[in-house]
N, C-alpha and C positions, 0 to 999 in steps of 0.2 A: 498508839495510832488513834487519831480522832475519827469520829464518825465519817467525815468526808473522805478521809484517807481509807477506810474500810471500803467504802463504795467504789472508789477509784481502784483499790486492789482487786476487788470482785470483778470489775470490767476487765482489768489487765489479765487476770487469770482465766476468764471466759474467753478472751481474744486468743490466749495461748492454747486454748482446748484443755485446760487444766481444771476441769470441773471437780475432780476428786480433791485437788489441792485447795480448792476454795471452801471446803466443808467447815474449816476452823472458823470462818467469818460468820457462820450462821448459828443461831441458838438452837438447841435440841427441840424446842417447841416451835420450830419455824412454821409460819403460815405464808403462803404465796397465793395471791390472787391475780388472775387475768380476767378483768371484767368484760373486755371486748369479746371474749369467746366463752365467758361464763365458766371458766375452769378455775380449780384451786388445788393446791397441793398442801398436805397436812404434816409433811416431814422433810427433812434435809435429803433423805434418801430418795423419796418420790421426786423432788425438784432435780436432784442430780441425774436421776435416771431419764427424765424426760429430755434434759439437755444433751446427755449421752446419745439419745436416740436421734436428736437433731444432727449430731456429728460434730466434729471438732474444728472445722474450717469456717467458723464464723468470726467476723471482726466486730468488735463493739467499740465504736469511736466515740468517745465522750465528748458531747457538744457543750454541755452545761451540768454543773453539779454545785448544789447550794444547801446550806444548812438553814433550817427554819428556826423561829423563835420558840417552837414547841419541841426542839431536839430531834426533829425528823430530818431527813435528807432527801432532796428531790434531785433526780438525775434525768438528763435527756440524752440518749445514745442513738447514734446512726448505725444500723445493723445490716451488714452485708455477708454474702458467701459466694465464692466462685461456683458453687453447685447449685445455687438458687437464682432464678431470673428476677426475683423481686428484692427490693430493699425496703427497709422499715425504719420508722423512728419509734423508740420505745421510751415512754416517760414513767419513771418509777418513783414511788414514794416509800422510803425505808423508815421503819421504826426499829428502835434498838432496846436491848435489854443486856445489862452488864457488858457493854461494849461488843455485841454481837448483833447481827441482823435478827430480829424476831418476826418481823412482818415485812412483806414486799409486795406492793400493789402495782402492777404494770399495765399501762395502757398502750396497745400496740396500734401503729397506723402505718398502712402502706404508703410508700413514696408514690406520688401520682402525677399525672400530667394536667395541665390546664384543661378544663373541659371546653368544648367548642363554643358553648353559649356565653362564656365569661371572656373570650378573646377581646372584645371591644370594651370590657369593663375593667380589666385588671392587666398588669404587666407580669412578665415572668423574669425571675432573677437567675 
């Protein structure tokens, strides 16, 4: 499986709530960083534990995934759950070691509505 395939497999497993089943995709020396909340996880077990705490009914719809010239993969996923009133976009940058994810840096953004002050300046799609 190439690196893009690994990332797609990760989001498929997360959408199925199969966090434990995704462990083989990660390096034992995994580093996960969430800059928007200044959190980080230093192991696969920590990262799986936080996702288990969120629950298993999350959907990760891949909007875009692309390999870079530096062998990193960037993905953009739309994240929803019937138990959460908010939805999110997550942009992740993946680094690989020996065909496993060794670093995952994810930027989380709330899906939002057009602010009142921009209604005359922009359109909504």
